[in-house]
N, C-alpha and C positions, 0 to 999 in steps of 0.2 A: 560539477558536484563530486565530492569524494565519497566513495563507498565506505562502509563501516570498517572493513579490514584495512583499507588505506589509512583511515583516521587513526586506528589503533597503532599501526606500524609507524605512522608519521610521528605520533606522540612518543613512541618508543625511541625514535631516532633523533630527538631534539636535544641530546646532550652535546657537550663540547666536541668539536671535531678531533677525536682522538684523545687518549689519555697520555700518550707519548711514552709510556713505559715499554721498553723493548721495541719501539716503533721502527727504529732503523734496522733491527734484525728482521722484522717482518718484510720490509722492503727488499732487503738483500736476498731473501729466500725466494722472491717472486721474479717472473720474467719482466721484460721491459714494460714500462707503463703504457697502458692502452686506454683509449677513450671508450667509456661504456655508454654514456648518455650525453647528448648534446642538443642544443637548440636555443634560439634567441640570444646568442652570444654567451651561453653558459655551457660548460662542459664538466662532466664528472668522470674521473679516471679510476683505474684500479688502485692507484696509490691513495686516493681519497677514501675508497671503501675500506682498504686495509687500515688506514688511520682511524676511521670511525669504529672499525671492528675491534679495536683494542679494549673497548669497554665491555665486550662480550667475554664471559669466563673462558679461559684458555681451553678447558676440557671439552667445551662444546663449540668452540669457534669454527673449527674446520667443518664440523657437521652443518652449522648454519650457513657458512659461505659456500659449502659444497652443493647447496640446493639453488638451482638457477632462479627460481621464483623469489627466494629469500634474498639472494644477492641483488636481484633487480629491484626489489622493494627498498632495500637499503640505499641503492644508488638513486632511486627515484626520490626518496626522502631528502638525500643530499642535494639533488637537483633543485627541488622546490625551495629548500633552505637557501641555497646559493642564489637563486633567482630573487628571492625576497630580500637578501642582503644587497644585491645589486640595485633593486628598486629603492631600498632605504638609502643607499649612497646617493642615488639620483635625487632623492627628496631632501638631501642635505642633513639627514639624521646623524650622520657620522660626525657632524660639527657640534652636536649637543654635548656639553661638558660631562654629563652623566654617562652618555653612551661612550664617549672617549675614555672615561675612567674604566668602564666595564670592559672595553676592548683591551686596554692595557692589562687589566687583571686576568683576562682570558689568555692573553699571550704569555704573561708571566706564569700562569698556572701550567701551561703546556711546557714551557722551558724549564721551570723548576721541577716538574715531574721527570723530565728527561735527565736533569742533573742528578736527581735522587736515584734514578735508574742506573746512572753511571757509578754513583757511590756504591750502590748495592753490588754492581758487577765487580768493582774493585775490592769489595769485602767478601768475596766468594772464595773460601779456602778450598784446597784440594780435598778429594775424597778421603785420602789418608789422614789429613789433619782433622776433618770432621769426625772420622771414626775414632780418633784418639780423644777428641773432646767428648764425644758421646759416651765412650767407655769410662772416662773419668767421672762424668755425671752419674752414670749407672753405679759405679763403685762407691762414690761419696754419698749418694742418697739412696741406699737400698730400700728404705721405707716407702719410697714412691712406687716401687714395682712389686709390692707384696700383693698377692692374690688371696682373697679369703677362701675359706672352705666352700666347696661347691658340690652340688648333687645333680645327678641326671636321673629324671624319673619319667615314667609313662603315666598317663592318667586317663580315666574314663569319666566323662561328665554326663550326668542325667539332670537336665534342666528342671528347676523346681516348678515350672509351669506344667510339667508332665503329670498326668493323673497317677497317684500313688508313687511319686518319684522316689521316695526313700525306699519303699518296698522293692521297686525295680532295682535300685542300687544294691540292696541286700541280696537279691537273687543273683545278680551278676557277681558279687563278691563270693557267694557260695560256689558258683560255677568255676570261678578262678581257683578257689581252694581245692576244688575237685580235679584240677588239672587243665582247665580250658586255657587256650592260647590268648594271652593278654592283648597282643597287637591285633589279632583278628577280631576280638570282641570290641576293641576300641574303634577300629575301622567301621564296624557294623553298627555300634550303638552310641558312641560318644557324640554329645551335642556340641563339642568344641571343634569347629571345622578346621581351624588352623593346625591342630595336632592329630585329628582323627585320621587324616590321610597318611600320616606317618606312624600309624599304629599307636597313637597317643604320646609319642615321644616329644618331650618339651626341651630336650637338650640340657646342657649344664646351666645352672643359675646359682647365685649366691643369695644370702639372706637379704631381705628388704625389697625383693622384686615381686613376690607373690602375695596373695591374700594371707593375712596372719595365720588363719586356721590351716590353710593349705601348706604354708611354709613350715609350721610346727610339725605337721604330720610327715612332710618330706624329709626333714632333717632328723626325725626320730627313727627312720628306717636305717638299719645297720648293715645288712648284707645284700648283695645283688640278688634279686628275685623276691625279696621280702615284700609283703603286701600290707597296706594300711587297712584300717577299718573304713567304714563309710564316713567321709569327712564333709561336713556342711559348710559352705561359704555363701556369699551373696549371689553367686552364680548358679548354685544348685548343689547336687550331691556328687562327690568325687570318690573314686577308688584309685590309689596310687600304687605303683610298683617301682622299687628302686632298681636302677640299671647300673649305676656307678657312683662312687664318691671320689672327690679330689680333696686331699688335705690342704691346709694353707701352704703356700709355696711362693717363691719369688719367680716372676716372669723371666724366662731366658732372655739374655741380651739380644739374641737374634730377632725375637718377637718385637722388641721396642727400638731396635737399632735405627730404623728409618725415621720414626717419629722423633727420636732424639737428634738425629742428623739435621732434620728440618728445624728443630727448635734451636740448635746451636747456630745454624746458618742465620736464622732470623735474629738471634741475639747479637751476633757479630754485625749484621747489617744495621740493626737498630742503634747499636753503640756508635757505629761510624756516622750514621745520620745525626745522632745527638752531638757528636764532636763537631760536625760541620756546622750545625745550628749554633752551637756555643761559640765557635770561632767567628761566625758572622755577627752574633749579638755583641761581641766585645767592642765592635766599632759603632754600636748603636747609641744614639743620644736622644733621650726622651724630653720633649718640650712639655713639661708638666703644666705650665700655665695655659698653653694652647689647648691641651687635652681637657683641662678643667672647664675652660670656656666653651669648648665644643660640647662637652657632656651637658653643661648647664643649658646651652641653647636647644639641645635636643629634648631635654626633659620638659621644656615649656610647650612643646608641640602637642 
């Protein structure tokens, strides 16, 4: 019997054995292939686990494979799958026409993914070339990098479920006008747990992110230290204090440089892929009559 954790992880591992993208690089970085699990004529090696692990997002792959129990579970899943495949071969299932077609498609999927990975690698320009492309995009489309006006405020929230909530807010506002420390009062009294620990500080935000009444009061404040009146929203009663304003401005190139580099690299790779597909399709001949007959036969099922 399989326990529940094995069932979940086995289901997780039932994808194709490897996505093939950068698979050869993963092998090259590893020591000599070793057998991890064996039995009944079936073996699973480090190469098998690395191939299967290509489906795991790169940013967490090392963390997943770096845990012995997780690596063992992946290897166990592969062992069960390989043993099932061997039993299917012995039962003659590999001779079934549909199974043969599925096997061809699976093989072609792995190989075509490897081919696309090669195209991507050949379409990977130097850092200097990427920087030049990114800078050109930044200069030609400045409207894409405009930042709207932003304000940074602190606030104190008195939840409307509190008894005499508005009266409490009015009392706090008077204390603030008399010189009380806003951050200290926010930590002590604000019902907004996310900002209370930071003295009510909400950081910078642009229009369209806050409740309309709150936003109107925030952007009406002119000078650092200015206080709003008591502002009612669906969350309760707020008091706001302006910390800082940022006028509309263009994002510096350095802030968007990396994202633009990634975008330009992806564009070049996509263009190279499209050219490869177009080249292949030039030799493609469509049997329209056979396609129509096939579609007609399927529609009757």
